[in-house]
Phi, psi and omega in degrees: 000127182290152176290127182258146178299146177283125182246333183221135181230144173246124186237124178207101189233146170275312176276106186267006178298122176079356186289326180297312181297320180297311184288324176301321178292320178300316183284310188289319184271329189237001178064030182286133173284134186246124172252141182209172185233150167038238184296327179294318179299320181294315180299316181292316180297318179297335179272001176097009178277137175280115187240136169263118179292149186301322181292329176288327180287316183274340187073020182224130186287151167299141185212171178055048178065027180090359178295329181238111178210323181250358180278077187214144180303329180291335175278303187284331173295319179292336179271320188272344183300128176277117184292338182264007181249111182303324180292323176298312182294326178292318177298318180297315181296319182294333184251014176064034182261124179260155184285141173246120190263340181217135174239128176242104186220133160232161202264162173308142185279072183297313184294323176294324180295311184286346177284345179290133184296335183257016183295139176262160178300318181297320180293319178299314180299320182294338180265017169274114183282132178249307182296320182299304178301326180296314178295319179299316183292320178298314181294319181293323178298323183261043183292351173301330185234337190249135175266126183241127186241109181249354186229119180303337180291350179269353185305308186296319181294323179293315179298319180298320180291321178297321179296327182272354190227030176062035177085007180246160169257163180270158179299322179300318178293316181299322179290321177298317179292326177295318177301316180299323178299311183291330172294320180294312182291327176297314178297319181297312179296325178297320178297320178295315181298318180295321178297313181295322176300317181295315181298317180294323181290342179272359179286163181305154186295342182277001173276170183262022178292132183278143177294321175243121185294155179296325174240124183266117180265118178231150179216122179228141176243144184292122178270324179192150167279144178256155182303318175193179183269219181300328178228158185301333182278358181254125174283154184202160175209160176250127178248136181259134175295139185301321182246045181302137179304151187301320186254024180277168175301319182297334181263358183293148175268131174271116186274334179194172172097176179291165175296147178291141176271173177304312181291327175301315180300314182299312184289322179295321177299315180295319180293317181294321177296321183292314186289337180284356177285350187248140174273324178284162177305126187220152174224133173242129170251120188238141179219127178051049173074007180232140181281093181286342175220135181205138180195151167240150182202186181290335177212162187287334178292316176296320178299319177298313181304316181290323179293318179296323181294339180301318184196080183299330182292310181292334181295338181296124180079019183266187177252136175250126175242134185231137183260017175223173173300138182273122178269169178301321184300321179295317180296317179298322182293317181279328186272320187258315182284305183272344183049044183280129172282125184235134178281312185218140171238123180233135182199167177297319183196176183219145173288156178303322181293322178295317180296323179297318179289322180297329182299340179286345173254083192297328183275346180294125179279119182245120183243136176241124182270346179081355181171183180214134175203167181292137176293144182229165175107204184249151177251131182238138176225138182280145165234172183299106178087010181191187179237144163259136183233133176211164172292150175293146182267132175227153171278090185248359182291148183272122179304337178295341180267354180292153177239154178238099185277353184270163179295318180270137177263150179292146174289170178299318180293318178298318182296322178297318178291323178298316180294323175297310183299324180298320180289320181287322184302329179300333185266357179270140179299133182278153000293131189239133170231133176234128175259133184229154174207131180054043178057042173221140181274089190273348179211127184234131175240096187256147160062026179273151180296335174229153188288333179295318178297319178299318180296318181296315179298316181298318182291318179298319178293322179296319180296320177294322178296316180297318178298317181295323182269357180072030180253147177291147179276076180205160182068028180271144176239160181224146174241143176236133185287344178218172185293162176274121180284336180218163181288347182300334175297315179296316181300319179296314180295319180297323181295344181246023170085014178287130182252346180209144184228142172237132182202165184293326191075175178109003177282152175293344179250026177306322182300324179292320179292321178296316179298320179297318178298317180296323178297323184266358181072029181265138172273136180230135181248132173259128180265335183079006181225141179254148180224067173295147169222095182276000000 
């Protein structure tokens, strides 16, 4: 079937940017008859476009506060009619239905509406578009004949093609635009479903609303193609969640540097999640998904110095995450004093002086989140043929609920280090052991098949850190992300100068670990909560 010139268009848009120029070109250059609705019709008429109002076209008034205006056979018949089917054309002629060749529609701003802090349920429901998606879907289904425009950024390209093609669009373009429609309506319906899921989940516990819905509605749009994935032979892209939190990695502004790679995204996400666990000024230096440097201090520059001192070798080529505004002094310390190569720096904001100094490292990726808050929502991971979904993990347990089953209780200084180590240990790949001193993670044992090996690695690294910093190997504390299955974990830690341990407890052999701690004079705290990170 040959491409036919566009003769009649129906225009009804929420986003009116560029629509006047687009429709003026349709009418002025190609003689297209324009049908329109409500506010769009008024904007076009005021601009001098000859517009046929929808009620004049259908012979049926807009009604029910505008809820019913385009849901009419003269609209959908004109969109769905197959021009190459004689029976379709005969039905159209018998019922006075004329062909509509182009639909220009974008939808009620549902997501902007529900983002308002004072939005009511009734207001949200009223901003669910019915007529718009219906027209888009009808036009997209009949893309053999109908051009459907759901995105204002396509206006210029459509006009250029019509100019080059005798007032017609090509089938390839119509199919591309149809695909965009179904992507748009899928995302739109997903936003509505997620909103309703959220509203239902906030209802009292005696309702039958499920914590995890039977059908999970998710919507992501491609933000950028990546050079490659985890390895050069893997293709990759980054997709942004439609309702990504304001201060999330996905919403961060990149102020300078190269585009983030696949591995940059993974590591930056882990670093940003880790540093947000702290209320005090904190810095996390992360490499290959593990915090090789971590510290809290009175200010972020001191925290950086202490975090870097934990493991300067591993810090090379790492990610730095900061939970406060970055001052010039922090930048000078990593760039000028330590001459540390950094892949990504992420923080809420930067002083002008810090940004000026950072600009001298042109390839350094600098991200500003605009603020900091706890990440919320669900975490999804793919498995072969499906998704695993869980709540995000946070260290939210109250230290007042912790128990100390050993004869010796931790000192005030030990307890402060234990609480610090407990928060950092959550971000280490399990089986995880973290050794801390003076609120810095000086030894990390990540991801070993058994916990004794993790403990040994953490202690050896801690001893090297103490030697490097000129500190005695004493007063060290350790955190374990899960319980000790045997006392050999305690014996290993004790042999390397650990004086206090924090762990979930809950093993059938807890009594053996407690006895081992008492033999070595170690204080042990049970939290009652586990924090695996696989």
